[in-house]
Rosetta silent file (secondary structure, phi, psi, omega in degrees, C-alpha in Angstrom):
SEQUENCE: MSRGIEAFIAGLPKAELHVHHVGSASPRVVAALAARYEGRTAVPADPEALAEYFTFTDFAHFIQVYLSVVDLIRDAEDVRALTYGVAEDMARQQIRYAELTVTPYSSVRRGIPDVAFMEAIEDARKSAERDFGVVLRWCFDIPGEAGLVSAEETARLALDVGAEGLVSFGLGGPEIGVPRPQFKPYFDRARAAGLHSVPHAGESTGPETVWDALRVLGAERIGHGTQSVKDPALMDYLGEHRIPLEVCPTSNLATRVVERIEEHPIRQMVDAGLLVTVNSDDPPMFGTDLNTEYAVAAKLLGLDAAGVAGLARNSVEASFLDQGGKTRLTGEIDAYLAGWERR
SCORE:     score description
SCORE:     0.000 S_00000001
   1 L     0.000  120.717  178.286  104.221  106.813   94.577 S_00000001
   2 L   -74.088  144.288  177.471  107.506  108.531   95.500 S_00000001
   3 H   -62.856  -26.218 -177.078  110.305  106.410   96.846 S_00000001
   4 H   -70.729  -38.405  179.314  110.514  108.902   99.705 S_00000001
   5 H   -68.602  -37.869  179.069  107.019  108.051  100.916 S_00000001
   6 H   -59.982  -41.815  179.451  107.813  104.326  100.675 S_00000001
   7 H   -64.284  -42.770  176.694  110.955  104.863  102.775 S_00000001
   8 H   -58.839  -47.036 -179.668  108.867  106.840  105.280 S_00000001
   9 H   -63.939  -33.437 -177.184  106.318  104.077  105.589 S_00000001
  10 H   -67.013  -34.168  177.362  108.977  101.406  106.000 S_00000001
  11 H   -96.357    0.931 -172.899  110.220  103.109  109.219 S_00000001
  12 L   -72.683  126.699  171.699  106.817  104.398  110.492 S_00000001
  13 L   -68.382  135.406 -171.760  105.703  102.796  113.808 S_00000001
  14 E  -137.994  160.687  169.796  102.278  101.162  113.276 S_00000001
  15 E  -117.358  149.616  177.874   99.426   99.375  114.680 S_00000001
  16 E  -130.990  132.950 -173.741   97.417   96.793  112.749 S_00000001
  17 E  -112.052  -19.774 -178.975   93.775   95.907  113.547 S_00000001
  18 E  -135.352   91.561 -179.115   92.517   93.539  110.943 S_00000001
  19 E  -147.950  130.657 -171.539   94.905   90.767  110.181 S_00000001
  20 E   -92.313  144.668 -175.777   94.171   87.063  110.370 S_00000001
  21 L   -57.056  -68.481  179.018   96.270   84.477  112.339 S_00000001
  22 H   -68.602  -35.896  174.348   96.512   81.732  109.805 S_00000001
  23 H   -63.127  -10.154  177.462   96.171   84.178  106.829 S_00000001
  24 H   -96.241   -4.519 -179.585   99.378   85.821  108.026 S_00000001
  25 L   -58.398  123.298 -174.082  101.504   82.707  107.716 S_00000001
  26 L   -69.912  159.595  175.998  104.425   83.668  105.508 S_00000001
  27 H   -51.125  -37.608 -175.867  105.196   81.543  102.429 S_00000001
  28 H   -66.746  -38.989 -177.669  108.223   80.035  104.209 S_00000001
  29 H   -74.937  -45.947  179.386  106.007   78.939  107.086 S_00000001
  30 H   -60.765  -40.310 -178.898  103.237   77.585  104.792 S_00000001
  31 H   -67.234  -39.669  179.757  105.709   75.775  102.528 S_00000001
  32 H   -66.080  -37.318 -178.765  107.358   74.179  105.555 S_00000001
  33 H   -72.624  -39.360  176.756  104.018   72.978  106.878 S_00000001
  34 H   -60.785  -42.239  176.963  102.986   71.715  103.440 S_00000001
  35 H   -64.079  -37.522 -179.450  106.255   69.728  103.199 S_00000001
  36 H   -61.154  -37.008 -176.645  105.639   68.362  106.687 S_00000001
  37 L  -112.438   25.327  179.502  102.264   67.005  105.634 S_00000001
  38 L   -53.063  134.352 -175.840  103.122   66.179  102.064 S_00000001
  39 L    93.219  -14.998 -174.903  100.760   63.679  100.484 S_00000001
  40 L  -122.432   15.138  177.635   97.990   64.740  103.029 S_00000001
  41 L  -147.084  154.650  176.935   97.355   68.344  101.684 S_00000001
  42 L   -91.325   -8.218 -174.791   96.513   70.058   98.486 S_00000001
  43 L   -79.383  126.976 -178.126   98.725   73.090   99.478 S_00000001
  44 L   -79.079  148.933 -179.409  102.031   72.969   97.454 S_00000001
  45 L   -93.242   -7.307  173.427  105.326   73.188   99.271 S_00000001
  46 L   -82.007  123.824 -175.439  107.115   74.897   96.440 S_00000001
  47 H   -55.837  -39.560 -175.833  107.083   78.720   96.894 S_00000001
  48 H   -69.268  -47.237 -178.507  106.474   79.486   93.231 S_00000001
  49 H   -67.024  -26.231  178.704  103.543   76.998   93.008 S_00000001
  50 H   -71.633  -31.561  178.721  102.291   78.468   96.269 S_00000001
  51 H   -68.288  -42.313  176.296  102.106   81.956   94.773 S_00000001
  52 H   -64.544  -43.023  177.938   99.901   80.508   91.943 S_00000001
  53 H   -57.228  -29.804 -177.898   97.799   78.611   94.500 S_00000001
  54 L   -97.030   39.506  169.822   97.032   81.953   96.220 S_00000001
  55 L  -110.513  119.049 -169.873   95.493   83.481   93.067 S_00000001
  56 L  -106.087  146.245  177.699   91.761   83.682   93.681 S_00000001
  57 L   -83.553  -36.701 -177.224   88.855   83.645   91.312 S_00000001
  58 L  -166.281  179.662 -176.192   86.345   85.061   93.741 S_00000001
  59 H   -62.316  -41.998 -177.618   85.548   85.344   97.462 S_00000001
  60 H   -62.413  -40.615 -179.462   84.251   81.710   97.640 S_00000001
  61 H   -68.394  -34.180  171.615   87.496   80.372   96.136 S_00000001
  62 H   -58.878  -47.206 -178.943   89.478   82.432   98.547 S_00000001
  63 H   -63.340  -38.096 -179.491   87.615   80.794  101.552 S_00000001
  64 H   -59.752  -48.536 -177.460   88.335   77.306   99.979 S_00000001
  65 H   -67.198  -43.759  179.998   92.037   78.030   99.765 S_00000001
  66 H   -54.390  -46.375 -175.139   92.106   79.714  103.191 S_00000001
  67 H   -72.299  -23.412  176.267   90.596   76.610  104.814 S_00000001
  68 H   -67.557  -35.075  176.332   93.083   74.320  103.025 S_00000001
  69 H   -71.568  -43.540  179.007   95.875   76.367  104.756 S_00000001
  70 H   -56.884  -35.221 -174.192   94.017   76.155  108.175 S_00000001
  71 L   -67.343  -16.625  174.645   94.107   72.411  107.675 S_00000001
  72 L   -72.296  -19.774 -175.799   97.955   72.523  107.910 S_00000001
  73 L   -90.943   89.855 -164.090   97.790   73.647  111.468 S_00000001
  74 L  -116.920   -1.614  175.099   97.513   70.236  113.139 S_00000001
  75 L  -156.727  165.250 -172.363   99.239   70.385  116.546 S_00000001
  76 H   -60.269  -30.375  173.588  100.199   72.968  119.217 S_00000001
  77 H   -61.458  -40.310  175.313  103.726   73.080  117.850 S_00000001
  78 H   -61.898  -47.111 -178.960  102.372   74.240  114.454 S_00000001
  79 H   -63.543  -41.582 -177.808  100.233   76.930  116.219 S_00000001
  80 H   -67.427  -45.999 -179.830  103.230   78.300  118.201 S_00000001
  81 H   -60.397  -40.242 -175.878  105.574   78.343  115.148 S_00000001
  82 H   -74.681  -38.808  177.932  103.040   80.099  112.937 S_00000001
  83 H   -65.827  -51.669 -175.892  102.204   82.769  115.659 S_00000001
  84 H   -61.374  -42.299  173.623  105.795   83.519  116.562 S_00000001
  85 H   -53.808  -41.149 -179.576  106.588   83.732  112.729 S_00000001
  86 H   -63.548  -46.277 -179.121  103.805   86.191  112.171 S_00000001
  87 H   -60.219  -40.771  174.535  105.190   88.455  114.958 S_00000001
  88 H   -58.126  -40.104  177.147  108.632   88.265  113.478 S_00000001
  89 H   -68.412  -38.141  177.763  107.324   89.400  110.118 S_00000001
  90 H   -61.235  -48.210 -178.927  105.401   92.190  111.788 S_00000001
  91 H   -49.183  -38.934 -179.680  108.519   93.423  113.583 S_00000001
  92 H   -64.334  -21.026 -179.528  110.328   93.844  110.261 S_00000001
  93 L  -106.552   18.322 -179.042  107.606   96.389  109.192 S_00000001
  94 L    57.510   32.002  167.861  107.807   98.342  112.491 S_00000001
  95 E   -76.312  115.298 -174.856  104.425   97.102  113.641 S_00000001
  96 E   -93.210  -26.930 -173.430  104.467   97.804  117.323 S_00000001
  97 E  -147.641  133.572 -178.568  100.944   96.562  118.201 S_00000001
  98 E  -147.366  141.526  171.892   98.559   94.233  116.497 S_00000001
  99 E  -104.303  101.427 -168.785   95.179   92.678  117.121 S_00000001
 100 E   -89.599  129.828 -179.516   95.407   89.332  115.497 S_00000001
 101 E   -86.992  114.767 -173.467   92.132   87.645  114.447 S_00000001
 102 E  -114.936  143.296  179.074   92.333   84.014  115.576 S_00000001
 103 L  -117.527   74.994 -175.327   89.820   81.296  114.798 S_00000001
 104 H   -53.743  -34.019 -178.736   90.329   78.724  117.532 S_00000001
 105 H   -53.686  -43.743 -174.653   87.320   76.643  116.438 S_00000001
 106 H   -61.271  -38.413 -179.013   89.066   75.608  113.255 S_00000001
 107 H   -80.407  -45.031 -178.403   92.074   74.239  115.091 S_00000001
 108 H   -65.217  -42.558 -178.389   90.214   72.633  118.118 S_00000001
 109 L   -68.533  -15.274  176.561   87.766   70.779  115.843 S_00000001
 110 L   -95.913    8.527  165.632   90.729   69.323  113.967 S_00000001
 111 L   112.110    1.566  176.518   92.000   67.781  117.136 S_00000001
 112 L   -82.700  121.128 -175.235   94.228   70.257  118.905 S_00000001
 113 L   -60.055  140.423 -175.180   93.190   70.339  122.625 S_00000001
 114 H   -56.877  -45.584 -178.844   91.756   73.737  123.569 S_00000001
 115 H   -64.070  -40.153 -177.477   94.148   74.345  126.501 S_00000001
 116 H   -67.337  -38.508  179.429   97.148   73.345  124.380 S_00000001
 117 H   -65.924  -42.768 -176.408   96.023   75.828  121.593 S_00000001
 118 H   -68.266  -40.351  178.483   95.721   78.680  124.155 S_00000001
 119 H   -60.389  -42.720 -179.662   99.055   77.848  125.684 S_00000001
 120 H   -64.354  -40.932 -179.906  100.709   77.886  122.303 S_00000001
 121 H   -71.976  -34.538 -178.767   99.377   81.305  121.201 S_00000001
 122 H   -69.804  -43.673  177.790  100.161   82.780  124.605 S_00000001
 123 H   -56.927  -43.634 -178.564  103.713   81.412  124.663 S_00000001
 124 H   -68.718  -36.102 -178.087  104.263   82.900  121.157 S_00000001
 125 H   -67.516  -45.316 -177.429  102.723   86.204  122.166 S_00000001
 126 H   -75.293  -29.108  173.955  104.905   86.695  125.263 S_00000001
 127 H   -67.811  -38.626  178.187  108.016   85.514  123.384 S_00000001
 128 H   -67.115  -37.083  178.335  107.417   87.883  120.515 S_00000001
 129 H   -63.120  -41.871  179.183  106.967   90.789  122.911 S_00000001
 130 H   -71.155  -43.191 -174.531  110.237   89.876  124.581 S_00000001
 131 H   -89.342  -30.118 -175.088  112.212   89.168  121.483 S_00000001
 132 H  -119.045  -10.294 -174.200  110.787   91.650  118.896 S_00000001
 133 L    80.158    4.308  178.080  108.944   94.341  120.916 S_00000001
 134 L   -84.582  121.477  175.094  105.620   93.443  119.158 S_00000001
 135 E   -91.199  118.025  176.604  102.613   93.611  121.299 S_00000001
 136 E  -109.326  137.298  167.863   99.912   91.104  120.259 S_00000001
 137 E  -129.151  158.752 -171.939   96.287   90.852  121.316 S_00000001
 138 E  -109.585  138.067  167.258   93.674   88.471  120.178 S_00000001
 139 E  -111.927  117.486  170.660   90.263   88.762  118.518 S_00000001
 140 E   -86.393  121.526  179.057   88.545   85.223  118.520 S_00000001
 141 E  -114.352  149.986  176.065   86.171   85.051  115.653 S_00000001
 142 E   -77.472  125.020  172.170   83.353   82.848  114.644 S_00000001
 143 E   -80.165  106.878 -173.686   83.911   81.268  111.143 S_00000001
 144 H   -53.433  -35.131 -177.973   80.501   82.051  109.722 S_00000001
 145 H   -68.790  -10.660  178.500   80.435   79.345  107.158 S_00000001
 146 H   -98.832    7.440  170.186   80.496   76.740  109.952 S_00000001
 147 H    78.264 -168.061 -178.721   77.220   77.949  111.492 S_00000001
 148 H   -67.070  -28.373  176.560   75.902   78.150  114.989 S_00000001
 149 H   -61.583  -38.542  178.302   77.797   75.084  116.163 S_00000001
 150 H   -76.470  -25.273  171.940   80.960   77.115  115.580 S_00000001
 151 H   -62.787  -51.641 -177.449   79.475   80.157  117.287 S_00000001
 152 H   -59.620  -40.582  177.351   78.719   78.170  120.402 S_00000001
 153 H   -67.486  -40.080  178.802   82.227   76.680  120.475 S_00000001
 154 H   -67.518  -34.683  173.458   83.999   79.961  119.874 S_00000001
 155 H   -60.075  -44.328  178.209   81.982   81.434  122.744 S_00000001
 156 H   -60.976  -46.575  179.050   83.038   78.584  124.979 S_00000001
 157 H   -62.518  -40.210  179.408   86.668   78.903  123.936 S_00000001
 158 H   -69.274  -45.679 -165.820   86.661   82.697  124.481 S_00000001
 159 H   -95.341  -34.499  177.457   84.647   82.722  127.724 S_00000001
 160 H   -97.261  -33.885 -179.296   85.357   79.445  129.480 S_00000001
 161 H   -98.179  -60.969  168.832   88.808   78.542  128.296 S_00000001
 162 L    75.269  171.914  177.036   90.114   82.055  127.414 S_00000001
 163 L  -155.773  139.144 -169.749   93.500   83.524  126.790 S_00000001
 164 L   -54.840  -36.481 -177.588   95.279   86.287  128.582 S_00000001
 165 L   -87.399    7.858  179.723   95.721   88.443  125.458 S_00000001
 166 E   -74.218  124.899  176.821   92.054   88.208  124.350 S_00000001
 167 E  -126.166  -12.029 -173.494   90.324   91.596  123.901 S_00000001
 168 E  -147.243  168.508 -176.921   87.579   91.165  121.223 S_00000001
 169 E  -135.359  129.901 -169.472   85.047   88.818  119.653 S_00000001
 170 E  -134.782  178.026  179.677   84.519   88.770  115.880 S_00000001
 171 E  -144.599  114.761 -179.255   82.781   87.080  112.951 S_00000001
 172 E  -117.699 -160.247 -177.104   84.551   86.217  109.734 S_00000001
 173 L    85.114 -175.003 -178.779   83.979   84.022  106.640 S_00000001
 174 L   -64.163  146.347  175.753   81.572   84.591  103.851 S_00000001
 175 L   -98.714  -26.388 -179.717   78.722   87.095  104.353 S_00000001
 176 L   -71.344  126.196 -177.185   76.493   85.800  101.559 S_00000001
 177 L    80.548    2.745 -179.301   74.081   83.268  102.997 S_00000001
 178 L  -130.900   79.882 -171.540   75.320   83.919  106.497 S_00000001
 179 L   -67.790  144.439 -171.808   73.093   86.600  108.046 S_00000001
 180 H   -72.283  -37.047 -175.385   74.560   88.459  111.021 S_00000001
 181 H   -60.027  -18.961  178.079   71.522   88.498  113.397 S_00000001
 182 H   -69.798  -15.117 -178.372   71.667   84.728  114.126 S_00000001
 183 H   -93.799    0.175 -176.268   74.926   85.393  116.025 S_00000001
 184 H   -53.070  -50.822 -172.345   73.418   87.946  118.440 S_00000001
 185 H   -63.560  -27.570  178.266   73.272   85.708  121.606 S_00000001
 186 H   -73.769  -34.326  178.099   76.978   84.875  121.227 S_00000001
 187 H   -74.583  -36.840  177.486   77.968   88.497  120.763 S_00000001
 188 H   -59.774  -41.677 -177.877   75.723   89.391  123.742 S_00000001
 189 H   -71.225  -42.150  178.263   77.534   86.899  125.934 S_00000001
 190 H   -59.613  -42.634  179.674   80.937   88.051  124.765 S_00000001
 191 H   -71.355  -34.574  177.627   80.141   91.765  125.358 S_00000001
 192 H   -70.533  -16.725  175.483   78.740   91.019  128.723 S_00000001
 193 L   -88.319   -5.524  177.796   82.089   89.362  129.593 S_00000001
 194 L   101.467    6.127  176.398   83.930   92.599  128.620 S_00000001
 195 L   -83.832  153.870 -179.913   84.998   91.697  125.101 S_00000001
 196 E   -89.209  149.239  179.649   84.734   94.231  122.305 S_00000001
 197 E   -95.016  117.631 -178.982   82.562   93.485  119.201 S_00000001
 198 L  -136.711   63.542 -177.148   84.414   93.529  115.844 S_00000001
 199 L   -74.643  157.582  168.095   82.504   91.602  113.222 S_00000001
 200 E   -74.969  142.927  174.371   83.283   91.573  109.476 S_00000001
 201 E  -163.412  151.130  175.277   80.468   93.288  107.588 S_00000001
 202 L    66.340   30.851  176.481   79.838   95.078  104.177 S_00000001
 203 L   -93.827  -60.413 -176.767   82.637   93.319  102.407 S_00000001
 204 L  -111.909    0.233  174.756   80.880   91.094   99.851 S_00000001
 205 L  -120.647  173.990 -176.448   77.324   92.141  100.772 S_00000001
 206 L   -82.808 -172.902 -176.396   75.624   95.494  100.859 S_00000001
 207 H   -52.581  -31.789 -173.449   75.191   98.167  103.568 S_00000001
 208 H   -61.924  -30.179  176.854   72.457   96.260  105.313 S_00000001
 209 H   -68.893  -32.953  174.600   75.057   93.754  106.746 S_00000001
 210 H   -63.321  -45.390 -178.406   76.825   96.766  108.380 S_00000001
 211 H   -57.361  -41.921  179.320   73.619   97.909  109.873 S_00000001
 212 H   -65.656  -39.342  178.316   72.994   94.525  111.260 S_00000001
 213 H   -57.781  -46.572 -176.076   76.533   94.369  112.693 S_00000001
 214 H   -69.109  -49.404 -169.729   75.925   97.796  114.417 S_00000001
 215 H   -82.564  -37.900 -170.612   72.316   97.345  115.582 S_00000001
 216 L   -97.868  -40.475 -176.148   72.216   93.638  116.371 S_00000001
 217 L   -97.674   -1.263  177.418   75.854   92.675  117.270 S_00000001
 218 L    66.040   33.869  178.820   76.807   95.966  118.900 S_00000001
 219 L   -52.524  130.461  176.181   79.849   96.445  116.626 S_00000001
 220 L  -101.009  -24.283  168.982   82.454   98.928  117.888 S_00000001
 221 L  -136.977  153.425 -179.932   84.568   98.587  114.747 S_00000001
 222 E  -109.597  126.816  174.234   83.551   97.193  111.296 S_00000001
 223 E   -75.558  110.016 -179.911   85.794   94.708  109.585 S_00000001
 224 E    85.067  -81.036 -174.902   86.030   95.975  105.961 S_00000001
 225 L    62.193   22.682 -173.813   82.757   97.939  105.565 S_00000001
 226 H   -52.162  -42.296 -175.843   83.596   98.413  101.931 S_00000001
 227 H   -85.823    7.148  178.494   79.939   98.788  100.837 S_00000001
 228 H   -59.741  -33.151 -178.121   79.053  101.366  103.414 S_00000001
 229 H   -64.874   -7.007  178.970   79.512  104.071  100.884 S_00000001
 230 H   -85.503   -1.304 -176.204   76.376  102.961   99.077 S_00000001
 231 L  -129.840  103.186 -179.950   74.157  104.189  101.971 S_00000001
 232 H   -56.761  -40.281 -178.964   74.450  107.963  102.904 S_00000001
 233 H   -61.994  -40.407  178.659   72.530  107.362  106.105 S_00000001
 234 H   -67.151  -38.879  177.227   75.016  104.719  107.163 S_00000001
 235 H   -63.678  -38.184 -179.686   77.963  106.893  106.322 S_00000001
 236 H   -66.409  -43.915  179.806   76.462  109.641  108.475 S_00000001
 237 H   -57.404  -51.137 -178.985   75.956  107.162  111.323 S_00000001
 238 H   -61.393  -36.456  175.732   79.526  105.852  111.220 S_00000001
 239 H   -70.285  -38.585  178.920   80.872  109.382  111.186 S_00000001
 240 H   -65.350  -39.377 -170.398   78.607  110.696  114.031 S_00000001
 241 H   -97.454    1.467  176.209   79.406  107.751  116.222 S_00000001
 242 L    56.655   51.749  179.577   83.096  107.614  115.229 S_00000001
 243 L   -91.962  117.353  178.903   82.880  103.836  114.374 S_00000001
 244 L   -65.859  147.678  176.450   86.166  102.796  112.786 S_00000001
 245 E  -113.642  135.411  178.444   86.410  100.913  109.556 S_00000001
 246 E   -97.504   87.982 -173.118   89.196   98.290  109.041 S_00000001
 247 E   -86.486  135.112 -177.519   89.918   98.894  105.349 S_00000001
 248 L  -134.075   82.902 -166.837   92.034   96.316  103.481 S_00000001
 249 H   -59.958  -53.791 -176.246   92.467   97.620   99.848 S_00000001
 250 H   -64.567  -33.743  172.932   94.482   94.787   98.291 S_00000001
 251 H   -57.442  -43.925 -175.239   92.345   92.173   99.920 S_00000001
 252 H   -68.104  -32.674  177.471   89.158   93.700   98.391 S_00000001
 253 H   -75.379  -38.432  178.564   90.896   93.580   94.964 S_00000001
 254 H   -65.256  -32.352 -178.574   92.146   89.999   95.423 S_00000001
 255 L   -99.883    9.403  176.425   88.729   88.612   96.342 S_00000001
 256 L    65.882   23.265  172.527   87.062   90.675   93.558 S_00000001
 257 L   -70.814  -33.299  168.783   85.078   92.873   95.990 S_00000001
 258 L  -120.595  147.078 -176.381   86.411   95.696   93.948 S_00000001
 259 L   -83.918  -37.555  179.613   87.385   95.250   90.217 S_00000001
 260 L  -135.439  145.463 -175.283   90.159   97.806   90.046 S_00000001
 261 H   -66.823  -21.342  174.427   92.113   99.334   92.858 S_00000001
 262 H   -67.926  -18.008 -179.565   91.356  102.788   91.529 S_00000001
 263 H   -93.411    2.409 -179.293   87.702  102.101   92.270 S_00000001
 264 L   -56.619  135.546 -178.474   88.299  101.390   95.929 S_00000001
 265 L   -79.194   10.724 -179.758   85.928  103.515   98.114 S_00000001
 266 H   -55.020  -36.333  176.639   88.614  104.546  100.616 S_00000001
 267 H   -62.925  -48.620  178.127   88.548  108.098   99.203 S_00000001
 268 H   -54.714  -43.466  178.010   84.841  108.406   99.713 S_00000001
 269 H   -60.310  -50.625  179.127   85.230  107.186  103.315 S_00000001
 270 H   -63.325  -40.964  178.389   87.990  109.738  104.096 S_00000001
 271 H   -67.767  -30.245  174.154   86.192  112.554  102.429 S_00000001
 272 L   -74.303    0.054  179.778   83.162  111.756  104.494 S_00000001
 273 L    79.108   22.296 -177.223   85.236  112.198  107.685 S_00000001
 274 L   -83.965  159.081  179.716   85.056  108.546  108.689 S_00000001
 275 L   -85.531   97.447 -177.690   87.787  106.954  111.020 S_00000001
 276 E   -97.845  126.286  171.889   89.646  104.884  108.437 S_00000001
 277 E  -113.633  149.333 -178.807   92.311  102.392  109.414 S_00000001
 278 E  -102.317  131.306 -176.160   94.587  100.554  106.970 S_00000001
 279 L  -146.205  167.895 -174.573   95.206   96.853  107.284 S_00000001
 280 L  -103.533  -19.876  174.551   96.523   93.802  105.399 S_00000001
 281 E    73.584  -97.184  178.726   93.876   91.109  106.171 S_00000001
 282 L  -122.181   70.715 -160.552   95.714   87.939  104.872 S_00000001
 283 L   -52.140  -55.068 -174.326   98.936   89.445  103.710 S_00000001
 284 H   -65.283  -38.296 -179.709  100.988   86.504  102.121 S_00000001
 285 H   -64.451  -26.696  178.615   97.823   85.111  100.461 S_00000001
 286 H  -105.952   11.518  175.956   97.231   88.449   98.745 S_00000001
 287 L    67.078   34.663 -174.074  100.842   89.200   97.985 S_00000001
 288 L  -145.246 -174.099  173.927  101.042   92.109  100.223 S_00000001
 289 L  -157.134  177.089 -177.339  102.002   93.443  103.800 S_00000001
 290 H   -63.371  -42.516 -179.956  100.995   96.386  105.950 S_00000001
 291 H   -58.286  -43.677  178.583  103.731   98.700  104.446 S_00000001
 292 H   -61.334  -37.710 -176.278  102.375   97.931  100.971 S_00000001
 293 H   -70.250  -38.905  174.183   98.793   98.668  102.040 S_00000001
 294 H   -57.343  -41.565  177.718   99.969  102.061  103.463 S_00000001
 295 H   -64.142  -44.527  179.280  101.625  102.790  100.146 S_00000001
 296 H   -58.338  -48.590  178.883   98.429  101.825   98.163 S_00000001
 297 H   -57.870  -44.891 -179.766   96.354  104.105  100.573 S_00000001
 298 H   -54.474  -42.619 -176.552   98.813  106.926  100.199 S_00000001
 299 H   -68.878  -49.607  179.243   98.587  106.737   96.472 S_00000001
 300 H   -60.016  -34.211 -176.658   94.779  106.500   96.423 S_00000001
 301 H   -98.698   -7.141  179.158   94.440  109.391   98.842 S_00000001
 302 L    70.388   39.919 -169.549   97.260  111.596   97.595 S_00000001
 303 L   -93.557  142.296  173.069   98.978  111.658  100.980 S_00000001
 304 L   -92.903 -169.721 -177.403  102.348  113.116  101.999 S_00000001
 305 H   -64.257  -36.872 -179.099  104.323  111.860  105.018 S_00000001
 306 H   -66.002  -42.510 -176.077  102.100  113.837  107.490 S_00000001
 307 H   -65.667  -37.833  178.057   98.971  112.351  105.939 S_00000001
 308 H   -65.995  -40.707  178.977  100.420  108.788  106.221 S_00000001
 309 H   -61.103  -35.736  178.827  101.266  109.441  109.878 S_00000001
 310 H   -60.011  -39.826  177.234   97.666  110.481  110.278 S_00000001
 311 H   -66.645  -37.480  179.858   96.533  107.053  109.050 S_00000001
 312 H   -67.271  -38.408  178.218   98.876  105.444  111.584 S_00000001
 313 H   -68.534  -38.707  175.431   97.377  107.563  114.364 S_00000001
 314 H   -51.252  -44.089 -177.125   93.904  106.430  113.298 S_00000001
 315 H   -66.795  -38.288  176.324   94.815  102.799  113.964 S_00000001
 316 H   -64.749  -45.437  179.606   96.126  103.598  117.397 S_00000001
 317 H   -54.704  -46.182 -172.719   92.960  105.618  118.147 S_00000001
 318 H   -83.774   -2.841 -179.950   90.704  102.761  116.994 S_00000001
 319 L   -75.515  168.328  174.386   92.681  100.008  118.816 S_00000001
 320 L  -103.403   27.272  169.733   91.814   98.439  122.119 S_00000001
 321 L   -66.289  143.153  177.223   95.196   99.310  123.511 S_00000001
 322 L   -62.390  160.618 -171.558   95.124  100.869  126.986 S_00000001
 323 H   -64.564  -33.083  178.750   95.332  104.578  127.117 S_00000001
 324 H   -65.334  -44.496 -179.335   98.986  104.682  128.320 S_00000001
 325 H   -61.521  -38.774  178.676   99.861  102.421  125.411 S_00000001
 326 H   -63.024  -45.951  178.569   97.958  104.653  122.942 S_00000001
 327 H   -60.247  -50.936  178.949   99.852  107.741  124.270 S_00000001
 328 H   -58.925  -44.922 -179.740  103.194  106.081  123.929 S_00000001
 329 H   -70.012  -40.440  175.320  102.633  104.744  120.415 S_00000001
 330 H   -63.420  -37.028  173.850  101.169  108.036  119.200 S_00000001
 331 H   -59.708  -39.816  177.194  104.129  109.818  120.625 S_00000001
 332 H   -65.825  -38.080  177.764  106.453  107.425  118.757 S_00000001
 333 H   -70.057  -39.529  178.019  104.654  108.175  115.465 S_00000001
 334 H   -65.077  -44.513 -178.929  104.816  111.977  116.102 S_00000001
 335 H   -61.188  -44.499 -179.377  108.462  111.777  116.968 S_00000001
 336 H   -62.995  -41.833  175.612  109.266  109.749  113.858 S_00000001
 337 H   -62.796  -44.252  179.296  107.368  112.243  111.652 S_00000001
 338 H   -60.941  -41.525  179.115  109.151  115.215  113.198 S_00000001
 339 H   -62.754  -38.313  179.141  112.456  113.538  112.676 S_00000001
 340 H   -71.349  -38.217 -174.804  111.666  112.809  109.063 S_00000001
 341 H   -75.027  -14.842  178.389  110.523  116.368  108.334 S_00000001
 342 L   -86.249   -9.460 -175.230  113.738  117.762  109.753 S_00000001
 343 L   -63.544    0.000    0.000  115.850  115.716  107.356 S_00000001
């Protein structure tokens, strides 16, 4: 990876479509929360110990650690501080627009009042746009490991309580033992209310999970979709219908979905003509950020500056940003590339 491409990526205006709210909490935010609740959490407050704590043996272990960090978010003040801090970190990476996956069920069931939760994320969203120029939108996702009770509550929070920045409805957590079809009624309700369908699928299970997401949940984008390459018919369908994939290379390595980064199927996806977007998933937990993920993708795909700018355009195209916003951000990407090439 040339340092020139890394410098190009650092200044490149970007959108991010697959990044989790709590999973984006920087080590300084997590350490501060762990210190606040010292003696009542397993999460270490020491940054070095925290880095070790974020070393995962497999996907199940990742979920266990993730939920321990979720448990640090105990009041609306914590929610607001975390959200604003995430936006601040995004601004440093030239992220202009992000669809942040939020799991309100996890916080509300821990005692944060639903309206207070919504007010906290909305206050942080509006402050972040004013202070940093970062536009945030929300995807409320069902934590699959918590079952249909969490699906019902997430649907209530999305449709009855709501948030001004809410644009989509998702499904996260483990895929093994959590079949997609059981969540159909909740996705049907969300889609009828105008929310977009963006479930995780095909990450730690096979292509059949992606088919379920498409056929049963009406997926408009696929979270991960890593295993899609194992089914040629699925690849053809994704390409024909221009269904975007939210690809998170380092995440897949950290959770052992792929054994070596060189084995990541992003090259097969791109070669098949799929609409691939690059994302960071849970960046501090995986020791990464969006700029790093662009650099990883550039190396795996052999991209120059123009190719990397193409990836950035993909994310804008696949986003749920309004058409005027898409035109402006794409224009910003094109202008940045043109300025870089004139240097």
